[in-house]
Backbone of each chain as ProteinMPNN parsed JSONL, in Angstrom:
{"seq_chain_A": "XXXXXXXXXXXXXXXXXXXXXXXXXXXXXXXXXXXXXXXXXXXXXXXXXXXXXXXXXXXXXXXXXXXXXXXXXXXXXXXXXXXXXXXX", "coords_chain_A": {"N_chain_A": [[199.759, 99.467, 324.369], [199.235, 96.684, 325.377], [202.213, 94.559, 327.184], [200.739, 91.714, 326.863], [199.727, 91.582, 324.379], [202.06, 93.052, 322.817], [203.613, 90.875, 323.139], [201.999, 88.171, 322.204], [202.108, 89.813, 319.358], [204.981, 90.174, 318.437], [205.884, 87.111, 318.743], [204.175, 86.385, 316.445], [204.954, 88.186, 314.215], [207.99, 87.082, 314.18], [207.714, 84.13, 313.863], [206.103, 84.325, 311.481], [208.525, 85.439, 309.243], [210.204, 83.36, 310.026], [209.616, 81.371, 308.769], [208.712, 82.926, 305.942], [211.838, 83.246, 305.586], [212.656, 80.298, 305.665], [210.471, 79.111, 303.273], [212.139, 80.935, 301.729], [214.452, 80.089, 301.496], [214.969, 77.45, 300.05], [214.256, 75.379, 302.103], [211.729, 74.061, 302.614], [211.452, 72.108, 300.272], [211.603, 68.773, 300.114], [213.156, 67.53, 298.628], [215.767, 68.921, 298.425], [217.133, 69.357, 300.948], [217.313, 66.404, 301.184], [219.339, 65.889, 299.38], [221.357, 67.504, 300.417], [222.213, 65.545, 302.197], [223.162, 63.827, 300.984], [225.514, 63.251, 300.519], [227.233, 60.959, 298.722], [226.169, 61.344, 296.361], [225.105, 63.257, 293.877], [225.522, 66.335, 295.169], [224.44, 68.663, 297.439], [224.856, 71.544, 298.712], [223.488, 73.386, 299.86], [221.92, 73.242, 301.961], [223.868, 73.714, 304.241], [224.734, 76.396, 303.604], [221.784, 77.939, 304.776], [222.054, 77.283, 307.272], [224.812, 78.465, 307.853], [224.018, 80.679, 307.813], [222.168, 81.238, 309.75], [222.584, 80.729, 312.189], [224.885, 82.427, 312.182], [223.608, 84.906, 312.443], [221.83, 84.585, 314.438], [223.616, 84.021, 316.112], [225.451, 86.063, 317.386], [223.216, 87.84, 318.176], [222.502, 86.437, 320.768], [224.492, 86.681, 321.96], [224.474, 89.786, 322.317], [222.142, 89.992, 323.376], [223.728, 88.83, 326.099], [224.545, 90.607, 327.113], [223.085, 93.109, 326.908], [220.856, 92.781, 327.567], [220.632, 90.832, 330.082], [219.785, 88.765, 332.593], [217.205, 89.054, 331.82], [214.441, 88.991, 329.155], [213.083, 91.949, 326.313], [210.077, 91.933, 326.696], [209.584, 89.833, 328.509], [209.849, 89.156, 331.829], [211.054, 87.11, 332.438], [213.554, 85.24, 330.962], [214.716, 82.361, 328.159], [217.2, 81.928, 328.081], [218.808, 82.441, 330.475], [217.737, 79.686, 331.324], [219.091, 76.968, 331.293], [218.122, 74.5, 331.568], [215.913, 73.894, 330.497], [214.099, 72.515, 327.223], [214.765, 73.135, 324.303]], "CA_chain_A": [[198.967, 98.402, 324.238], [199.7, 96.124, 326.534], [202.877, 93.729, 327.327], [201.08, 90.499, 326.836], [199.85, 91.777, 322.896], [202.982, 92.877, 322.048], [204.297, 89.007, 322.89], [201.666, 87.692, 320.755], [202.343, 90.395, 318.192], [206.439, 89.137, 318.609], [205.394, 85.907, 318.313], [203.421, 86.222, 314.71], [205.917, 88.073, 313.436], [208.885, 85.705, 314.226], [206.921, 82.823, 312.969], [206.324, 84.647, 310.099], [209.793, 85.954, 308.54], [210.652, 82.291, 310.18], [208.689, 80.719, 307.256], [209.259, 83.214, 304.966], [213.462, 82.487, 305.304], [212.718, 78.803, 305.102], [210.419, 79.655, 301.943], [213.288, 81.671, 300.579], [216.053, 78.89, 301.786], [214.521, 75.913, 299.545], [214.47, 73.878, 302.257], [210.777, 73.507, 302.321], [211.493, 70.715, 299.724], [212.425, 67.646, 300.937], [214.408, 66.819, 297.95], [217.144, 69.824, 298.766], [217.421, 68.695, 302.098], [217.777, 64.99, 300.718], [220.121, 66.138, 298.67], [222.781, 67.781, 301.566], [222.915, 63.828, 303.367], [223.066, 62.163, 299.724], [227.432, 62.909, 299.819], [227.687, 60.093, 297.635], [225.281, 61.273, 295.01], [224.65, 64.68, 293.246], [225.38, 66.282, 296.846], [223.904, 70.259, 297.117], [225.615, 72.123, 299.655], [222.725, 74.568, 300.465], [221.449, 73.874, 303.227], [224.913, 74.762, 304.742], [224.098, 78.192, 303.55], [221.026, 78.12, 305.152], [222.398, 76.739, 308.748], [225.336, 79.206, 308.417], [223.29, 82.262, 307.546], [221.121, 81.436, 310.38], [223.695, 79.98, 313.153], [225.826, 83.763, 312.54], [222.49, 86.236, 312.841], [221.888, 84.288, 316.002], [225.278, 84.226, 317.333], [225.01, 88.199, 317.676], [221.86, 88.176, 319.389], [222.33, 85.617, 321.895], [225.917, 87.378, 322.599], [223.959, 90.704, 322.561], [221.535, 89.393, 324.933], [223.971, 88.755, 327.335], [225.396, 91.905, 327.148], [222.414, 94.162, 327.22], [219.581, 92.272, 328.666], [221.403, 90.129, 330.705], [218.378, 88.032, 332.669], [215.225, 88.976, 330.718], [214.861, 89.936, 328.019], [212.596, 92.547, 326.375], [208.916, 91.981, 327.066], [208.9, 88.98, 329.698], [210.356, 88.846, 333.103], [211.7, 85.868, 332.395], [214.653, 84.727, 329.819], [215.164, 81.495, 328.585], [218.624, 82.305, 328.082], [219.469, 82.198, 331.747], [217.353, 78.435, 332.453], [219.791, 75.849, 330.727], [217.717, 72.911, 331.596], [214.674, 74.478, 329.04], [213.4, 72.281, 326.511], [214.672, 73.643, 322.878]], "C_chain_A": [[199.893, 97.929, 325.282], [200.48, 94.602, 326.179], [202.559, 91.867, 326.05], [201.075, 90.51, 324.802], [201.2, 92.013, 321.972], [203.662, 91.65, 322.054], [203.955, 87.792, 322.022], [201.925, 88.279, 319.372], [203.998, 89.503, 317.683], [206.321, 88.212, 317.524], [205.036, 85.172, 316.441], [204.301, 86.476, 313.744], [207.743, 87.35, 312.907], [208.593, 84.671, 313.664], [206.986, 83.259, 311.502], [207.419, 84.764, 308.858], [210.076, 84.476, 309.266], [210.862, 81.992, 308.62], [208.85, 81.25, 306.424], [210.767, 82.812, 304.492], [213.294, 81.138, 305.195], [212.221, 78.747, 304.091], [212.081, 79.686, 300.933], [214.52, 80.47, 300.515], [215.433, 77.977, 300.543], [213.83, 75.17, 300.358], [212.799, 73.401, 302.558], [210.667, 72.511, 301.934], [212.37, 70.155, 300.286], [214.038, 67.211, 300.933], [215.548, 67.872, 297.9], [217.493, 69.593, 300.12], [218.124, 67.528, 302.397], [219.546, 65.273, 300.108], [221.361, 67.187, 299.214], [223.22, 66.874, 302.017], [223.201, 63.43, 302.598], [224.793, 62.931, 298.91], [227.991, 62.176, 298.875], [227.254, 59.896, 296.275], [225.688, 62.679, 294.673], [224.652, 65.115, 294.206], [225.329, 68.432, 296.71], [224.149, 70.858, 298.102], [224.799, 73.378, 300.227], [222.535, 74.458, 301.523], [222.558, 74.338, 304.339], [224.867, 75.619, 304.401], [223.858, 78.186, 305.012], [221.689, 78.011, 306.928], [223.171, 77.615, 309.431], [224.897, 80.66, 308.537], [222.579, 81.96, 309.267], [221.521, 81.528, 311.774], [224.771, 81.677, 313.111], [224.6, 84.368, 313.081], [221.966, 85.994, 314.418], [222.885, 84.541, 317.068], [225.256, 85.727, 317.938], [224.093, 88.207, 318.613], [222.535, 88.001, 320.448], [224.066, 86.531, 322.196], [224.592, 89.124, 323.532], [222.737, 90.913, 323.846], [222.315, 88.827, 325.977], [224.316, 89.587, 327.742], [224.287, 92.94, 327.831], [221.479, 93.973, 327.935], [219.605, 91.632, 329.607], [220.019, 88.905, 330.963], [217.615, 88.323, 332.003], [215.301, 89.986, 329.277], [213.205, 90.772, 328.407], [211.183, 93.286, 326.914], [208.299, 90.733, 327.833], [210.294, 89.132, 330.066], [211.242, 87.727, 332.93], [212.03, 84.544, 331.272], [214.84, 82.804, 329.774], [216.555, 81.018, 328.721], [219.731, 81.692, 328.716], [218.972, 80.695, 332.29], [217.948, 77.411, 331.315], [219.591, 75.21, 331.076], [216.91, 73.095, 330.588], [215.039, 73.145, 328.387], [213.492, 72.524, 324.953], [213.486, 73.174, 322.079]], "O_chain_A": [[200.862, 98.441, 325.843], [200.026, 93.727, 325.441], [203.228, 91.245, 325.225], [201.843, 89.902, 324.056], [201.459, 91.495, 320.886], [204.292, 91.312, 321.052], [204.63, 86.936, 321.45], [201.979, 87.57, 318.367], [204.13, 88.573, 316.888], [206.468, 88.227, 316.302], [205.365, 84.232, 315.719], [204.6, 85.758, 312.789], [208.347, 87.223, 311.842], [209.385, 84.253, 312.82], [207.657, 82.772, 310.593], [207.227, 84.288, 307.739], [210.627, 84.169, 308.209], [211.702, 82.208, 307.747], [209.248, 80.51, 305.524], [211.018, 82.249, 303.426], [214.063, 80.716, 304.332], [213.043, 78.331, 303.274], [212.712, 79.03, 300.104], [215.257, 80.16, 299.579], [216.31, 78.371, 299.774], [212.965, 74.396, 299.95], [212.686, 72.189, 302.745], [210.037, 71.673, 302.58], [213.434, 70.515, 300.789], [215.013, 66.923, 301.627], [216.43, 67.51, 297.121], [218.707, 69.778, 300.207], [219.014, 67.331, 303.225], [220.611, 64.812, 300.517], [222.213, 67.597, 298.425], [224.401, 66.864, 302.365], [223.736, 62.348, 302.84], [225.169, 63.098, 297.75], [228.996, 62.501, 298.241], [227.527, 59.064, 295.41], [226.645, 63.182, 295.262], [223.747, 64.589, 294.853], [226.043, 69.185, 296.047], [223.163, 70.625, 298.8], [225.329, 74.239, 300.93], [222.844, 75.36, 302.302], [222.274, 75.172, 305.199], [225.077, 76.245, 305.44], [224.607, 78.288, 305.983], [221.591, 79.025, 307.62], [223.047, 77.907, 310.621], [225.378, 81.554, 309.233], [222.683, 82.988, 309.935], [220.929, 82.29, 312.538], [225.364, 81.95, 314.155], [224.531, 84.349, 314.31], [221.762, 86.829, 315.299], [222.964, 84.992, 318.211], [224.966, 86.116, 319.069], [224.257, 88.577, 319.776], [223.101, 88.886, 321.091], [224.1, 86.831, 323.389], [224.178, 89.34, 324.671], [222.59, 91.682, 324.795], [221.665, 88.276, 326.866], [224.516, 89.567, 328.956], [224.438, 93.48, 328.927], [221.138, 94.726, 328.847], [218.57, 91.672, 330.271], [219.408, 88.321, 330.068], [217.238, 87.36, 331.336], [215.82, 90.969, 328.749], [212.468, 90.717, 329.391], [211.001, 94.43, 327.331], [207.097, 90.48, 327.912], [211.342, 89.211, 329.426], [212.304, 87.73, 333.553], [211.409, 83.551, 330.891], [215.013, 82.072, 330.748], [216.965, 80.012, 329.299], [220.727, 81.047, 328.39], [219.444, 80.271, 333.345], [217.164, 77.076, 330.426], [220.586, 74.538, 331.344], [217.162, 72.395, 329.607], [216.057, 72.565, 328.764], [212.522, 72.215, 324.261], [213.341, 73.543, 320.914]]}, "seq_chain_B": "XXXXXXXXXXXXXXXXXXXXXXXXXXXXXXXXXXXXXXXXXXXXXXXXXXXXXXXXXXXXXXXXXXXXXXXXXXXXXXXXXXXXXXXXXXXXXXXXXXXXXXXXXXXXXXXXXXXXXXXXXXXXXXXXXXXXXXXX", "coords_chain_B": {"N_chain_B": [[218.569, 85.22, 291.525], [221.267, 83.325, 292.444], [220.772, 79.788, 293.921], [222.638, 79.818, 296.056], [222.615, 82.199, 297.645], [219.903, 82.744, 297.9], [219.804, 80.803, 299.564], [221.27, 81.341, 301.814], [220.293, 84.294, 302.607], [218.127, 83.625, 303.313], [218.319, 81.811, 305.123], [219.787, 83.572, 307.463], [217.352, 84.888, 307.408], [215.805, 83.765, 309.262], [217.546, 83.387, 311.356], [217.297, 86.116, 312.403], [214.014, 86.283, 312.759], [214.647, 84.621, 314.987], [216.245, 85.572, 316.944], [214.787, 87.191, 317.38], [212.497, 86.743, 318.949], [213.817, 85.755, 321.203], [215.066, 87.889, 321.76], [213.368, 89.769, 322.317], [210.939, 88.518, 323.176], [212.28, 86.514, 325.285], [212.218, 84.046, 324.128], [212.81, 80.622, 323.191], [213.434, 79.89, 319.445], [212.531, 76.912, 318.616], [211.256, 74.534, 317.058], [210.081, 72.348, 317.256], [209.965, 72.017, 320.655], [207.911, 74.03, 320.444], [205.471, 73.545, 319.36], [205.008, 71.06, 320.56], [204.688, 72.36, 323.669], [202.191, 73.988, 322.817], [200.63, 72.313, 321.878], [199.974, 70.762, 324.93], [199.173, 73.271, 326.112], [200.368, 75.031, 326.87], [201.497, 78.606, 327.842], [199.104, 79.666, 325.038], [198.445, 81.445, 323.586], [200.941, 83.528, 322.804], [202.364, 81.001, 321.294], [200.586, 79.655, 319.354], [200.334, 81.335, 317.832], [202.821, 81.793, 316.84], [202.712, 79.578, 315.215], [201.029, 79.875, 313.898], [202.67, 82.379, 312.32], [203.759, 81.097, 311.315], [202.932, 79.422, 309.687], [201.75, 81.03, 307.656], [204.242, 81.505, 306.435], [205.306, 80.363, 303.487], [202.801, 81.726, 302.23], [203.495, 84.412, 302.081], [205.515, 84.34, 300.643], [204.869, 83.418, 298.21], [202.926, 85.98, 297.937], [205.129, 88.201, 297.714], [207.367, 86.554, 295.521], [205.657, 85.704, 293.239], [205.474, 83.446, 293.073], [205.035, 79.408, 294.291], [206.748, 78.188, 296.554], [209.358, 75.636, 295.29], [207.798, 72.795, 295.453], [208.759, 69.442, 295.592], [207.839, 66.488, 296.024], [208.752, 62.829, 296.597], [208.602, 60.297, 297.703], [206.156, 57.817, 298.973], [203.209, 57.589, 300.416], [203.132, 56.139, 303.086], [205.403, 56.311, 303.604], [206.037, 58.395, 304.511], [204.731, 58.815, 306.676], [205.577, 57.183, 308.456], [207.964, 57.967, 308.739], [207.407, 61.32, 309.641], [206.029, 60.236, 312.297], [208.729, 58.986, 313.221], [210.435, 61.028, 313.262], [209.197, 63.686, 314.95], [208.631, 61.93, 317.246], [211.585, 61.45, 317.686], [212.666, 64.058, 318.02], [211.012, 65.193, 320.273], [212.405, 62.926, 321.674], [215.446, 64.285, 321.584], [215.404, 66.733, 322.938], [214.762, 68.595, 320.906], [214.668, 69.915, 318.05], [215.659, 70.973, 314.29], [215.348, 73.259, 314.735], [216.184, 74.039, 317.189], [218.197, 73.093, 318.632], [219.902, 72.96, 316.07], [220.135, 75.369, 314.762], [219.817, 77.476, 317.773], [220.638, 75.646, 319.381], [223.974, 75.079, 317.716], [224.265, 77.65, 318.235], [224.343, 79.523, 320.419], [226.579, 78.07, 321.395], [226.168, 75.583, 322.436], [226.929, 72.687, 324.31], [225.162, 69.86, 324.624], [223.446, 70.268, 321.994], [225.968, 70.654, 319.579], [225.792, 67.746, 320.055], [223.849, 66.896, 319.642], [223.141, 67.981, 316.621], [225.081, 66.562, 315.508], [224.696, 63.773, 315.694], [222.404, 63.526, 314.41], [222.433, 64.822, 311.823], [224.79, 62.744, 310.634], [222.779, 60.238, 311.129], [221.386, 60.664, 309.33], [222.757, 60.786, 307.162], [223.626, 58.774, 305.876], [221.184, 57.158, 306.49], [220.11, 58.162, 303.799], [221.958, 57.264, 302.593], [221.909, 53.847, 302.877], [219.03, 53.397, 301.677], [219.11, 55.131, 299.585], [220.973, 52.671, 298.571], [219.202, 50.475, 298.055], [217.229, 51.078, 297.234], [218.15, 51.267, 294.365]], "CA_chain_B": [[219.412, 84.798, 292.616], [221.594, 82.574, 292.519], [220.552, 79.09, 295.008], [223.118, 79.56, 297.167], [222.13, 83.963, 298.342], [218.577, 82.214, 298.772], [219.604, 79.755, 300.59], [221.86, 82.285, 302.924], [219.687, 84.997, 302.428], [217.009, 83.003, 303.85], [219.207, 80.818, 306.664], [219.917, 84.368, 308.211], [215.979, 84.954, 308.287], [215.863, 82.047, 310.496], [218.316, 83.928, 312.596], [216.461, 87.36, 312.713], [213.082, 85.622, 313.709], [215.141, 83.749, 316.19], [217.161, 86.541, 317.157], [213.6, 88.657, 317.413], [212.106, 86.268, 319.759], [215.325, 86.015, 322.316], [215.27, 88.764, 322.22], [211.98, 90.481, 322.809], [210.013, 86.933, 324.308], [212.83, 85.32, 325.955], [211.934, 82.393, 324.364], [213.799, 79.776, 321.912], [212.479, 79.887, 318.25], [212.42, 75.632, 318.5], [209.711, 74.901, 316.301], [208.759, 71.58, 317.899], [209.239, 72.682, 321.049], [207.109, 75.434, 320.419], [204.081, 73.158, 319.664], [204.969, 70.391, 321.53], [204.301, 73.71, 324.199], [200.921, 74.62, 321.83], [199.647, 71.269, 321.983], [200.475, 70.44, 325.998], [198.506, 73.931, 326.608], [201.379, 76.113, 327.797], [201.324, 79.713, 326.329], [198.66, 79.231, 324.393], [198.733, 82.99, 322.68], [202.079, 83.48, 321.75], [202.961, 79.584, 320.574], [199.619, 79.651, 318.473], [201.063, 83.178, 316.68], [204.458, 81.61, 316.453], [202.578, 78.22, 314.309], [199.762, 80.467, 312.383], [203.135, 83.19, 311.011], [205.147, 80.063, 310.537], [202.291, 78.53, 308.054], [201.689, 82.089, 306.74], [205.696, 81.889, 304.998], [204.634, 80.148, 301.812], [201.868, 82.581, 301.185], [204.218, 85.338, 301.66], [206.424, 83.87, 299.629], [203.545, 83.799, 297.493], [202.976, 87.178, 297.789], [206.451, 88.655, 297.321], [207.504, 85.92, 294.659], [204.52, 85.297, 291.964], [204.553, 81.853, 292.791], [204.453, 79.012, 295.509], [208.169, 77.73, 296.759], [208.896, 74.9, 295.111], [208.091, 70.937, 297.286], [209.081, 68.009, 295.591], [207.764, 64.734, 297.031], [209.141, 61.267, 296.089], [208.04, 59.304, 298.474], [204.682, 57.65, 299.524], [202.272, 59.121, 301.789], [202.837, 55.539, 303.587], [206.554, 56.279, 303.811], [206.302, 60.113, 304.715], [203.977, 58.924, 307.968], [206.049, 56.469, 309.505], [208.754, 59.135, 308.415], [206.942, 62.096, 310.167], [206.476, 59.711, 313.143], [209.862, 59.49, 313.699], [211.062, 62.593, 313.514], [208.355, 63.58, 315.737], [208.954, 61.248, 318.442], [213.081, 61.468, 318.064], [212.688, 65.603, 318.502], [211.174, 64.971, 321.189], [213.566, 62.199, 322.754], [215.924, 64.412, 322.015], [214.701, 67.674, 323.077], [215.042, 69.845, 320.361], [214.795, 69.541, 316.226], [216.696, 71.618, 313.353], [215.537, 74.464, 314.968], [216.396, 74.235, 318.315], [219.603, 71.921, 318.632], [220.64, 73.641, 315.242], [220.142, 76.564, 314.608], [219.786, 77.76, 318.846], [221.508, 75.44, 319.983], [224.817, 75.651, 317.614], [224.659, 79.572, 318.039], [225.156, 78.716, 321.861], [227.762, 76.651, 321.826], [225.691, 74.531, 323.886], [227.873, 71.136, 323.353], [224.697, 69.331, 324.462], [223.312, 70.639, 320.272], [227.071, 70.105, 319.141], [226.3, 66.052, 319.498], [222.491, 66.376, 318.777], [223.191, 68.2, 315.31], [226.135, 65.166, 314.839], [223.984, 62.503, 315.729], [221.281, 63.612, 313.54], [222.893, 64.738, 309.977], [225.317, 61.888, 310.424], [222.658, 58.875, 310.851], [220.79, 61.127, 308.07], [223.291, 60.902, 305.825], [223.418, 57.033, 306.763], [219.372, 56.422, 305.996], [219.991, 58.681, 302.547], [222.58, 56.359, 301.662], [220.975, 53.157, 302.774], [217.215, 54.014, 300.508], [219.605, 55.101, 297.845], [221.699, 51.239, 298.028], [218.596, 49.477, 298.457], [215.927, 51.506, 296.311], [218.192, 51.184, 293.25]], "C_chain_B": [[219.655, 83.581, 292.476], [221.03, 80.847, 293.818], [221.201, 79.327, 296.116], [223.017, 81.106, 297.766], [220.833, 83.145, 298.421], [218.66, 81.047, 299.786], [220.123, 80.49, 302.125], [220.453, 83.205, 303.269], [218.635, 84.351, 303.51], [217.4, 82.114, 304.873], [218.867, 82.608, 307.653], [218.431, 85.555, 308.551], [215.861, 84.54, 309.013], [216.419, 83.059, 311.121], [218.349, 85.475, 313.249], [215.368, 86.589, 313.506], [213.947, 85.173, 314.988], [215.533, 85.125, 317.397], [216.271, 87.21, 318.266], [212.732, 88.014, 318.96], [212.721, 85.384, 320.825], [214.578, 86.744, 322.594], [214.377, 89.893, 323.677], [210.939, 89.567, 324.135], [210.516, 86.595, 324.946], [212.747, 84.214, 325.853], [213.076, 81.8, 323.331], [212.576, 79.545, 320.825], [212.822, 78.128, 318.287], [211.547, 75.193, 318.376], [209.047, 72.814, 316.561], [208.783, 71.174, 319.686], [208.213, 73.244, 321.584], [205.216, 74.452, 320.419], [203.465, 71.848, 319.836], [204.332, 71.451, 323.158], [202.516, 73.746, 323.678], [199.833, 73.491, 322.35], [199.053, 70.63, 323.614], [199.374, 71.768, 326.055], [199.393, 74.794, 327.102], [201.389, 77.758, 326.309], [200.507, 79.423, 325.041], [199.18, 80.404, 323.081], [199.43, 82.731, 321.715], [202.696, 81.868, 321.105], [202.329, 79.551, 319.239], [200.045, 80.852, 317.784], [202.283, 82.769, 316.474], [203.759, 80.899, 315.477], [201.985, 79.321, 313.31], [201.514, 81.43, 311.494], [203.586, 82.093, 310.789], [204.311, 79.413, 309.404], [202.442, 79.574, 307.087], [202.509, 82.602, 305.474], [205.529, 82.236, 303.68], [203.353, 81.486, 301.237], [202.696, 83.848, 301.1], [205.147, 85.633, 300.68], [205.455, 84.657, 298.804], [203.51, 85.653, 296.837], [203.926, 88.156, 297.032], [206.687, 88.391, 296.09], [206.709, 86.219, 293.257], [203.826, 83.54, 292.3], [204.701, 80.722, 293.831], [205.93, 78.27, 295.909], [207.831, 76.537, 296.309], [208.531, 73.984, 295.965], [207.987, 69.97, 295.995], [209.244, 66.815, 296.203], [207.929, 63.687, 296.043], [209.001, 60.309, 296.542], [206.646, 59.16, 298.886], [204.491, 58.125, 300.342], [202.675, 57.912, 302.88], [204.677, 55.585, 304.688], [206.776, 57.289, 304.707], [205.851, 59.573, 306.514], [205.198, 58.626, 308.436], [207.819, 57.96, 309.709], [208.707, 60.302, 309.399], [206.185, 61.295, 311.815], [207.898, 59.573, 313.658], [210.65, 60.073, 314.02], [209.667, 63.509, 314.92], [208.607, 63.419, 317.455], [210.547, 61.369, 318.879], [213.588, 63.543, 318.481], [212.324, 65.795, 320.065], [212.134, 64.309, 322.543], [214.81, 63.273, 322.834], [216.385, 66.173, 321.959], [214.788, 68.672, 322.138], [215.029, 69.101, 318.589], [216.025, 70.64, 315.59], [216.701, 72.553, 314.193], [216.539, 75.502, 316.047], [217.673, 73.773, 318.344], [220.73, 72.63, 317.326], [221.37, 74.215, 315.117], [219.98, 77.896, 316.227], [221.534, 77.56, 318.925], [223.746, 75.696, 319.403], [225.808, 76.685, 318.069], [225.373, 79.546, 319.364], [226.302, 78.431, 322.266], [227.437, 75.406, 322.414], [226.539, 73.346, 323.066], [226.379, 69.956, 323.7], [223.763, 69.111, 322.748], [224.244, 70.059, 319.508], [226.507, 68.158, 318.707], [224.87, 65.943, 319.243], [222.658, 66.707, 317.489], [224.114, 66.723, 314.722], [225.455, 64.275, 314.55], [223.729, 62.081, 314.747], [221.348, 63.701, 311.56], [223.776, 63.283, 310.119], [224.518, 60.698, 310.53], [221.577, 59.357, 309.234], [220.708, 60.463, 306.812], [223.587, 59.229, 305.335], [222.494, 56.58, 306.078], [219.366, 56.756, 305.093], [220.61, 57.526, 301.786], [222.081, 54.993, 301.569], [219.506, 52.988, 301.817], [217.744, 54.022, 299.236], [220.338, 53.356, 297.322], [220.635, 50.303, 297.801], [217.016, 50.289, 297.691], [216.428, 50.395, 294.708], [218.735, 49.634, 292.85]], "O_chain_B": [[218.785, 82.716, 292.377], [221.004, 81.354, 294.939], [220.629, 79.147, 297.191], [223.668, 81.046, 298.809], [220.817, 82.758, 299.589], [217.824, 80.56, 300.546], [219.601, 80.303, 303.224], [219.649, 82.817, 304.116], [218.551, 84.886, 304.616], [216.463, 81.664, 305.533], [217.875, 82.756, 308.367], [218.32, 86.489, 309.345], [215.748, 85.353, 309.931], [215.564, 83.831, 311.554], [219.045, 85.926, 314.158], [215.575, 86.244, 314.669], [213.586, 85.653, 316.063], [215.002, 85.37, 318.48], [216.558, 87.609, 319.395], [212.426, 88.762, 319.888], [212.144, 84.386, 321.255], [213.623, 86.643, 323.364], [214.504, 90.355, 324.811], [210.496, 89.795, 325.261], [209.817, 86.05, 325.801], [212.964, 83.351, 326.703], [213.997, 82.438, 322.821], [211.403, 79.218, 321.005], [213.89, 78.085, 317.677], [210.729, 75.199, 319.296], [208.017, 72.264, 316.169], [207.999, 70.348, 320.152], [207.695, 73.126, 322.694], [204.225, 74.633, 321.127], [202.335, 71.429, 319.587], [203.33, 70.94, 323.658], [201.703, 73.424, 324.543], [198.749, 73.601, 322.923], [197.941, 70.105, 323.669], [198.269, 71.225, 326.044], [198.917, 75.436, 328.039], [201.343, 77.948, 325.094], [201.089, 78.989, 324.046], [199.923, 80.28, 322.107], [199.271, 82.222, 320.605], [203.656, 81.956, 320.34], [202.97, 79.46, 318.192], [199.579, 80.755, 316.649], [202.951, 83.543, 315.789], [204.011, 81.46, 314.41], [202.408, 79.561, 312.179], [201.658, 81.256, 310.284], [203.975, 82.071, 309.622], [204.818, 78.949, 308.383], [202.998, 79.42, 305.999], [202.288, 83.273, 304.466], [205.527, 83.256, 302.991], [203.188, 81.946, 300.108], [202.632, 84.428, 300.016], [205.484, 86.664, 300.096], [205.239, 85.862, 298.679], [203.888, 86.229, 295.817], [203.633, 88.771, 296.007], [206.492, 89.276, 295.257], [207.18, 86.904, 292.349], [202.817, 82.865, 292.097], [204.29, 81.324, 294.824], [206.081, 77.458, 294.996], [206.718, 76.044, 296.494], [208.797, 74.124, 297.159], [206.874, 69.882, 295.477], [210.212, 66.246, 296.707], [207.401, 63.635, 294.932], [209.235, 59.28, 295.908], [205.955, 60.148, 299.137], [205.145, 58.902, 301.037], [202.645, 58.459, 303.982], [204.995, 55.163, 305.8], [207.598, 57.17, 305.616], [206.563, 59.914, 307.459], [205.952, 59.518, 308.826], [208.353, 58.514, 310.671], [209.73, 60.487, 310.059], [205.758, 62.202, 312.528], [208.13, 60.202, 314.691], [211.51, 59.866, 314.876], [210.254, 63.618, 315.997], [208.715, 64.196, 318.403], [210.878, 61.391, 320.064], [214.578, 64.008, 319.047], [213.037, 66.348, 320.902], [212.451, 64.727, 323.656], [215.342, 63.346, 323.941], [217.261, 66.724, 321.293], [214.909, 69.798, 322.621], [215.359, 67.974, 318.219], [217.018, 71.027, 316.206], [217.796, 72.93, 314.608], [217.13, 76.582, 316.03], [218.35, 74.612, 317.75], [221.941, 72.798, 317.469], [222.598, 74.156, 315.18], [220.015, 79.093, 315.941], [222.602, 78.159, 318.795], [224.612, 76.174, 320.136], [227.022, 76.801, 318.236], [226.595, 79.544, 319.514], [226.857, 78.562, 323.356], [228.153, 74.473, 322.778], [226.744, 73.13, 321.872], [226.455, 69.0, 322.928], [223.47, 67.981, 322.36], [223.915, 69.13, 318.77], [226.69, 67.516, 317.672], [224.519, 64.937, 318.627], [222.346, 65.745, 316.788], [223.822, 66.038, 313.741], [225.395, 63.822, 313.406], [224.122, 61.097, 314.12], [220.802, 63.145, 310.607], [223.157, 62.457, 309.447], [225.159, 59.733, 310.114], [221.187, 58.588, 308.356], [219.903, 59.988, 306.01], [223.711, 58.909, 304.153], [222.66, 55.758, 305.177], [218.585, 56.018, 304.492], [220.163, 56.95, 300.794], [221.753, 54.632, 300.439], [219.394, 51.861, 301.334], [217.382, 53.447, 298.209], [220.292, 52.896, 296.181], [221.0, 49.225, 297.332], [215.887, 49.812, 297.805], [215.834, 49.475, 294.146], [218.861, 49.31, 291.669]]}, "name": "protein", "num_of_chains": 2, "seq": "XXXXXXXXXXXXXXXXXXXXXXXXXXXXXXXXXXXXXXXXXXXXXXXXXXXXXXXXXXXXXXXXXXXXXXXXXXXXXXXXXXXXXXXXXXXXXXXXXXXXXXXXXXXXXXXXXXXXXXXXXXXXXXXXXXXXXXXXXXXXXXXXXXXXXXXXXXXXXXXXXXXXXXXXXXXXXXXXXXXXXXXXXXXXXXXXXXXXXXXXXXXXXXXXXXXXXXXXXXXXXXXX"}
């Protein structure tokens, strides 16, 4: 399989995992997000768990990327990690 | 599964998704950025694949759990339209949204992202408070 096709498949899978995770987290529901922001009302701390889980896992990947991959990712010659000017 | 466990596991899956994209493709899983680049016609195949995957997420949830993820809409359509426009405008102006700044930026301890997250969370808290005060 060529590299471009692999990149597309990685993007598709990454999107699907993101969408499934977002569905599982309950944060597709605007009422749940609002519940987190409603600190003077019936506060729902769920969003903090979602963000904590996501940031924790991503931070480990960030460390891994720095240690093992350096300036390149596996399927692309350029990696956004080293491009600080990029728009996220 | 309690709501906090599903929130934590769901969040970790979002982290796995972002990690895959970084380690394999060298890209940042910022939804607003990916969508904007797609609309601008940049890296169409990978960006479109991500969006298709993202939209299939609720369908996968249905296949696994036998029900759609619950969504409760309490706002009127005009309010949602104005809100959507402001979110779109603001995320472009602020160079990122909840995924780019919130997940990725915080994970790499980016000062710009920490400021962005602190700003949009505190403004959203104030907005919710004002909406609650003036509606009731």
